[in-house]
N, C-alpha and C positions, 0 to 999 in steps of 0.2 A: 503493501500500500506505498504509494509516491507522497499524497495529500487526504487531509481531511474530508472525507465526501459532501459534496453541497446539494443543493436540494435537486439539483438537473439530474445529479448523477443518479439520486434514488428516483426522482420520475423514466431515466429511462432503466434502469436495472428493472422494477417491476414491472416495468409495462412487459419490457423481456420476457422476464420468467412467467407473468400472465400468458404471453404466450406459446410460450414455451409448456408449461402448464395444459395448456387445451390442446397443442400440436403431440403434447406425449401420448394423452388420452385420449387422441386418435390412432396414434399409431399401435397401440390396446385395443385399438376398435377394429382396425382392419388385420390385426393378429388373430383375432376370433373368428373375421368371416375366411379370413384365410384356412384358418385350423378346421369350422365348419366344411370348406369346402372342397377341403384337401380329406379327410375324414369321412367323407361322401363317397369317393372315388372307388371303385373296385379294387381299383391297384397302386393306394398311393405310393406317391416315392417323390424323388426330389434329384434326379438326374435329371440332368441340363443335355444330355445328349440322345437326339433318335437313337430308339432300339425296336427290334420286331425278335418275336420270341423263337425258343429255338427248342426246349423240353421245359414243357409241363409238371411238376414236380406231383402234381396231384393225380397225376394218369399211371406212376411209378406201379410196381405191385405193394412197397408197402408208400403209402400215399404221405403225401407230405406237402406244406404249406409253398414251398420255393420252387424256385423257376430260373432254369437256365435263359437268359437273352443275348444277342451280340447286338454292341455297341458297329449304330450307322453311321461311319465317321464321313466330317463335313469334305467338302469335295474337295478341298486342301489340305489334306490331311489320308490322301487311298492308301491303303495299307501297302507294306511290302509281304506277298504271298511264301515265298522264303523263311521268312523270320517267323520266330517261337511266337505264338498266341498265346495272349496275357488273359487273366481271370483274375478278374474280381470282386470278393466277396466280402460283403457287408457284414457287419456284427448284428445280433440280433438280441438285444440287452436293454432290451425299455422301448429302444427308439426305431423308429420306420430304416427303411432302405435309401441308395442314394447317396449318400454322406462322400464316398471314394469318385464322385464327377456329377458334384454339387454344381460345378464353374468350368470354367476352362479350365485354369491354373489347379490341376488336381491330379492325382494321379491314374483315374482315366484320361483327362488331357493331355497328360507326358507320355502315355503308352501312343495315345495316338500321334502324338506327336513324331515318336520316333519311330513312327510307322510301322509297327505291331496291329497284328488284327487282337482285336479286344471282345472281352464278354463279359460279362456280370452278375454275380446272382445275386439275386432279393427274393422276400419272400411277399406274403399279402400280411393284410390285418391283426387275422385269427387263425390261432392252427388250426389241425383237422384230428376230429376226434381220436382218441389213442396216440396222437402221434408221441414218439420219441426221442432223443437226444440221437437214439441210436441208428433208426428211422432218417433220422436225417444226414449224418456223417456217410451214408450207402447211397442216400440219394446225392450227395456230392459227389462223391464217384464214380456214378453213372454217367454225370454231369461233363466232369470232364473226362472222360473215355470219348462222349458225345463230339468235345471238340477238339483233343486227340483226330476221333475218326475225320474232322471234317478239314485237317489240315496235317495230315499223313504225309505231304511231300517238303515240310516246313522243317528247316535243320534245329533239333530241338524238340522234347516236349514240350507244354502247355505251363506255363511260367503262372502264379498263384499267389496274387498278392491278398492275406488274409489282415480284415482288421478287427483288433481284440476281439471281442467274444470269439468271433468267426474263428481264430489264430487256435488258439485250442481244438477245433474242434475238424479243420483243416491239418491238422496233425494227428490226429487220431485216423483219420480217413486214410493219410498216406501212410503211418505205421502198418495198416492195414494190404497196403494194398501199394507196395514201396514203386511197383517198376512203372505204374502211374503217371506220375508226375514230373515234371520241370522243375526249376529251385521253385520253394516257398519261401516269402517274403513274409514278418511277423511283425505288425503296425502296433505296436502297445496293448500287446498280447498275453497275458499271464498264466504260465506254465507249470510255476511254483510259487504254491498259495499262502505259502505258510512266511515267504522268504521277504525279508525286509529286517530294518536296523531301530533298536530303541528310541523313544525320542521322537520316531517320523513313522510315514505307513503303518497310521491308526487305523485304517480301514481294516484290517488285516484280523485286528482285534474283536471287529465287531461280532460274530460269528459268537463268544465264548460270552463276552458279555451277556449277552441276551440269550443267554442258555442255550444254544444249539441253534438246530435249525426247525424246533416245530413250529417254530412261529413263521417258517414260509411254509408249515403244513397249514397254519390257519388261516394263513393268507388264501393261499387255494381252494381251502371249503367256505371261506367268508364270497368266494367269486363259483363256488359251482362248482368247482372244478377247474377253475379259471384262474392261473398268478396273471398278475394285471402289470403292467412293464413300467406301468409309472410309479409303483414303489419303486422299483430300478432305478429312474429319472431321480427322484426324490434323491435317493439316498447317496448320488450323486452329488446331487445339490448340496447337496446336509458337509459335503466336505469342504466345500468353503462356503461362508454363511455371509463371509462379506460381499462376496460378487452375487449371490444368488439374492440376500436382502436389500443389499444397494448400489454396488460398484453395479453391474450390468444396464439396471433402470438410471441411474447416475448418467452413465453414459449418451443412453439415449435421449434423457433429457436435456444434458448439457449439451450434445452434438443434435439435435433434432432436425437440426437442414442438412449433413448429410450420413448421417449415420442411421437413416432409417431402412433403406435399400438392405443392406448388408443383415441386420438385426432382423428384418424380417424374413430373410432368406435361412439363417439358421434356425429361428424360430417354427419355423416351417418343419424340418428333419427335430429338434429338440424338443418342441413343445408336442406331437402326436405319438404318443405311448401304443405300444403294439401290444399284442396277448399273448400270453404262453399257456400249453396245457401243465396245470399244475404239478402232474408225473416229471415234468420236463425240466420245472425250476429244480424242483425237491430229488431230481438226482444230479443238476450242479451242483445244488446248496450240500447237499450230501456227502458226493464223489471227491467237488473239488476245491469248492473253499473252506468247506469245513474238512473233511477230510484229507487235500491233497494225496489223493491214489493212482494221477495223473504219470507224471515224472518218477514215479515212482514203481509203478507196472503193476500195480496191486487192479487194476480193471480188464475186466473182460467183458465180450460180448454176450449178446443174450443165445451163441450155442456155443457158449467158453471157450472162445477164442485169446489169448491176451494181447491187450496193446501193449504193446510195447515200443516207446519211441525211436530205442536201436535202430527197429529198422526200415527206416525212413533211410532210403541211398539220393535223395537229391538233396544239395545242396540247402541248407536252410539257414535263412540271415535276420538277424531280429534288428528292429529297429525300436530304439528303445530312448524314454530323456528322465534327466534328474529332473527335470521338471512338472512331471504326471504323477502324481499323488494320487491316481489309480492305480495304473499299474508301474513301481518303481522298479529300477534296473534291477533288484536284485530279483525281485517277482518273475521280469522278462529274460531273467537269463540262468538263473538257480540253480533251473531244469537240469543244467548241463553237468553241474556237480554232484547231483542226486544219479545221473547216469555212469559219468565217468568218474577214475579216481585221479589219473594220470595224459594230459594233451595224447601221448603217444596211442591209451586204449582208443582214443579216437580214433589217429589215423589207422590204429589196425583193424577196428571196424568200420572203417571205408566209409568217415562221416566229414561232409565238410559240413560247417559251422562260421556262417562271417556273422560281425555284428556293430553297430552304432548307436554314442550312446551323443542326445544332445542335449545340450547344455541346458536350457532352460523351458524346451518349447512345453505342453501344458498336454493332459491326454489328449482329446482334441483336437488341438492341432498337431498331432502327429498325421491324421488321415484330411483336415479339413486348410490345413493353413496354405495359404497360397506361395511364400515365400518357400517352405517345406515342401512344398509340390515342386516346384520349380529347380531346387534344390538337391536335396535327398533324395527324394523322390527320382526325381528327375536322370539323376546319377546312376541311381540305381538300376534304371531300367536302363538305361544307355549302354551300363559295363555291365546288367543281367549274363550275355553269352561268357565275355571272361569269367567270371564266378561259375558257372557251367560247369567251365573245364578246371576248376580250381580241386589239383591234389588233395587228399583228403588231410584235416587241421580243421586248428583255433584258428578263424584269422579277426582283428578289428578293421573295419572304413574307414580309414581317415581322408575328409574330404575338401580340398584347400583350395584358394582361391589358386587362378593363374597368374604368376605377374612377370615383370622382366626378366627377372631370372631362371624362372624354369625353361629346364631343358627342351630344347624339341617339341617348340611351343602348336608345330603344328598337326603331327602326333595325339593331342587334346583336343575331345569330343567339347564345344563351349565354354564358360568361365569356369568350369571348376576339374581340378584334378583327385582321378579317383586313386586311391592308392589301398590297397590291402599291404596290413604287417601281422608275419606272424606272432600267435600270444602263446601264453600259458595259463593252465588255469590258477596258475596265483592272478593272473589277471581280475581273474573274476571276482576271486575270494578279496581280493584288495576291498570289493565298492563295499564290502560289508555282507554281514548273516546272520545267522542265530545262534546262540550258545548251544549246548548241549544240553540243558538244563530249559533255553527256550526252547528247544524242542517237547520238551518233556511235558512242554506245560502245553502246547498247543495238541499234543496225543491226547494229555488229559480232557480237555477242553472238547474231543472230540468224542472221547468216550462220553462223557456228562451229553453231549449233544444224543447220542443213540440212547441215551438213557430216555431224558429225557420226548426225543421223539416218539421212543416208543409206549413213553405211558402217555403222551398226548392222541396217542392211536387207539389203547386199550380206553382209552377213559370218555374225552370229550370229541374230539373225534366223528363215531357214533350218534354223539349228538347233534353235532353242527352239522353234518350229511346228512340228519331227514329233516331238516326245516330252513335250510338255506334252498331256495327255487331261484331260476334265473331271473324270473324279475327282480329280487329283491337282489340279487347278485349286478342284476345290472343297476342298479337306481342307487348300490355302495358304488362302485366303478366310478358311475356320471359323479357322484357331492366328493371324489378325489380330489382335494385342490389345485393339484396340477391338470385337470379336465372342470371344474368347475370357473375358474376365471377366464375361460372363452367366454361360458354360458354370459356369463356376469354386463361381458363387455362390449359382444355382440352385437348386433345389431336388432336382435329380437327383442333385446331387454327396451323397454321404448323409453327411459331412462337416457340411452346413448343416442338418439335421434336428434336431437340439436349438439349433436360434436358434431357431424361432421360436416352438415352445414357452416357453423362455425370455422371450423379448421380452415377452410377452404377461403374465406372472407379475409382470416389470418396471415394466409400466403399470401394473399392480392397483398396484404399491407404488412407484411411483416418488418418490425423496424428493431433487430438485435443488437442486443448492447456494445458498448466499444471493450475490447477485449481487456483494455488498463482499469474500466469502467471498478473503483476500489469495491462497492458493493457486489459486486460478479469474484473480485478474489476474497470476499466475505466469506463469500458461496462456495469455492473449491476449498478454502482453508477449512469449512465443517465437513465437508464430504470427505477430506481425507482422517479427520477426526473421527468420524463414524467409520468409515473405513478401521482405519487402525485400531479402532476401539471392538468390532466387531472379529478380526484380527487375535487380539488381545484374548476376547470370549471364546475362540475357536486353540487357540493352543492350550486354556486353562481346561477347556473340554476334554481335548484327547490325552493331555499329561494325567486328568483324571481318570479315564479310559483305560488307556494305557497303567494304571495303576492297579484299578479294579480288577482285571485281564491277570496283570501279573503277582498278584495278592491272593487271588482267588485261587487259582493254576496251581502255584508254587505249593500248596499248602500238601506236606504229606499225607494227612489224612485222607483228604481229596483223594490225593491220586493213587493210595490204598486200593479206595472203596472202591474204585473204576478198575482197579488189576494190574496198577503199573507197582508191582512189587519194588524193593530196593533193588532189586537184581535185572530186575525184565530193564531189557531195551527200550526206551518211548514210540520208537517205530521204526521203522526199516532203514529211512536216513535215507539211503541209497537202495537205489533196485537191486536185486536181489542176483547170487551168479547163475547163469546160464549155459552148463555143462555142453549145451549144442551145440549154442553159440562159440564158446569157447574154444571146441572142437574145430569147429568151420573155419576161427579164425587162424587156429594150428595145421590143419592142411592146406589155405593157402599160402600159408610163411613156406610150406613144402613143396607146395609148388614152383613158388617164385625162385627157389633155388636152382631150379632145373630152366631157369629162364636167361639166365644173365649172358648166355650165350645164344639167341633165338631172337632174330629180330634180322631189319634190315637199314638199311642207310636212315628210314624217317627215323627210327625208334634209335640209331644213334644218335642222333642230332638233339631231339627231346629228353636223349637222356643225357648230352654233354651239358643241353640249356639247364637241367634240373639243378648238375653238379656244381654246375657254374654261379648260377642264383641263388644259393643256396644259404652262404653265410651272408647274406643283404638280407634278410630275412624279412625280405619285402615284393610284394608287386604291385606294378599299378598300370593304365591301361596303355603307356605308349607303346610297352611289347608287346600287348596283346592285339596295338594297331599295327602293328610290323608286322604283325604274325599274319593278319586278317589284308593287307596289303599282299605279303608275297602270297596268298593265296589265290585273290581274286587274279593275280597277274599268272597262276597259271593254268593252262589249257583246261575245262571242262570235267576232262575224261583224268586227268592227273591232280584232279582237287583231294586231299585228304578232306575228308567230312567228317562234320563235329563230333557226331557220337566216337568214329572210328580216333579222334584225336584225344579226344576226352579217356578214353581206356588207354592210349599209347601211352599221357603224360600220368596216367592214373600208376600204372603197373611200372614206368620209369623212375616215377618219385617212390614208392616203393621197395624198388632194387637197389636206387643208392641210399635211402635211409637206411637199408639192412645192413646193408656193407660196401660203402661209398666204393673203397679199394678196389673189390671182388668187383664194380658195377666199371673202372675206371679199365681196367687191366680187362677186361671182356671187350671194349670195344672193338678194337683190331678186326674180332669175328664179326661185325655187321656191319662196317663203313664200306668194305669190298675192293677192288682194288683200279676201277674207275677215277682218274688224279683227276677230272676235271669235276666230277660228281664231288668228289669233295671239296677240292675248291669251291664251288658252289655252297658245300652243305656250310663253309666255315663263315665265310660271305655272309651266309643270312643266319648263323649266330654273333656273328660280330655285330651286325643291324641289331638284331632284340637285345642282344645284353645290354650296350650302350643305351638303347634309348632312352633309359629312364634318365641319363650319364653316366657319369664316369663311376669306372667300378673300382669298387674297395681294393684293399693292397693285396688282399686273398682270391678277391675275384680275378685281379689278372692275371698271378698268380695258376690260378686256376683253368682260366682263358688261356693261356702258352700252353700247359699241358696238354689241351684237347688241342689247340693248334699242331704242335709237334707231334700227337697219335694219328691226328687226318694228313697229316701232309707226308706221312713216312708207309710204307710198305706195315704189316704185320710182324712183330715181332714177339719171340717169345721173353726180353727180357725185361725183369717186373720195372715198370716204370717209379720214379723217385713217389715215396711214400707224400700227402701230403693232409696233414691235423684237418676231421670232418667236422663239422659242428652244425647241428640242427637247429634250422630256425622255422 
């Protein structure tokens, strides 16, 4: 405040404040009308792209309310039929479908911009009777099969981007159909539900504080067998009361001249809850949120097949954020520690895992933000082919700005350089997690939940299920605050009739206050104080929630009563050993022992490439761009297919990792006698290994050794040993 307010400042501010109040009320009226119009549609969604139906899930043997559609690209985004198709799967976690493509700068938008065929899996607002979670992920397998069949000539299997809840659903599908999909990108998807750090991530405590999933069963019974997604939306909103109760509304009020369209677009999706079968939601709550049974391999299908995430053969890409209070990085990545003790196990299992952690974006921003779409999603889409051929292991994706110091800038697509750096499980452990005592507390809460749910089913459920009829359930759903607010502000309310005309007259004679008006400064200061107060309330509430959980479930008496004796482990913690898998890994290792001298010049070049680059511990898109250029320059008959290159790269990576000296000593048996071909191979190696910039000293030594081998006839003399470090 630069000066004491005068009367003209006062008059200017209060006229502006009154006008903004009316205009904001009119925004709520528009939101209500849009909601009612939106929910009246047979297939409500917020996709901004045209689409055509490919497969209706209601026609399947086990029918579901899901559907597969093909996104019809704009004329300036015609897809390349040789590129792998993408499938975007939206979450059914309370909200409706379409968030993955609600604007041009979106997941679907960047896919189309990269000239990939694009499909979308969405859902209707109400489930089919008897529909289960298993029915849904089995239907998704059928949808992916349909996409693969429509693009049988494409190089690569369908790539899946699964948002939030859709992530764990797709992972279960992929574990049961490991040969069906291409890379799977999980955007803000929780897979390790107990994970987190003390003092944060309090949402994971709610199940225990509320006594378990009996309350989920109660909500389903009050809905006459239907669980209202509005409850999930309300839970999300309760995590940030300052935003829900004040900041979101004040942002519209304070920027009512510029913020309306963005607000209405988002609210059309966020404010239209969908329904789930009570059985679906109960399964999710019992087995995932409270039971944490997915990553530890405790889930089985209805026909007894175990769901083991280690079965997935496709690369898994995890996109999470430190700013996400719904799926923090620990819950997005903790499953890796549940499955593996060392990164070597990841390699032996043949699994490729890539992760990246945004520093600040919130949960919804991961798949809503235009900036995230054009940067992170755009880079992942453009580099997904490179990810698809990665050798097995754990990698972190690092996306940086291209600047004047970037070597070979012409090999980089767009403004950002996509780089993959090898990581160990210690990098995942470093983000924080539970202690053994914390795991015991959560295991105690899970058992208390089972007991309370059993008591509810035995004594309360029979009474409610005989008295809650569908009309009563409909009234209860309509009375939910997340629905009632629309009927209050819609045109159907006679009190809202004058608002539209008054708002139109104000827009015709709008008089905003000067940005430097001191009364406006006081308004902003008041808003900041309200926000800070609500944030303080949230911190106190969260601390009390955590304290209540820790105090209750630390009790030795309670732990003993639920069957966790002093010597009994809290839970499996990690997935149990699988002797069949271990035997298969041993067979693969034995077979690899016979593969060192098998192959031709292609295998020799790839092996040499792996050997030279391994000490660098990183791969970026420039080297792959060179590979692509070399491949495209070759006659079609001599081009190495993507699947074949992937198989060669993985085998040669394993051979070098198993015994690097033997792998290099065996090269003369592969490179042949043709001097011209050997020289061409060395030239290709030079171009690829130097694309990211100068090699390290160790890389230079390895390159020199390879040049000597490729430049001479096969020799029996043992080459000079070079120390091998796996990166």
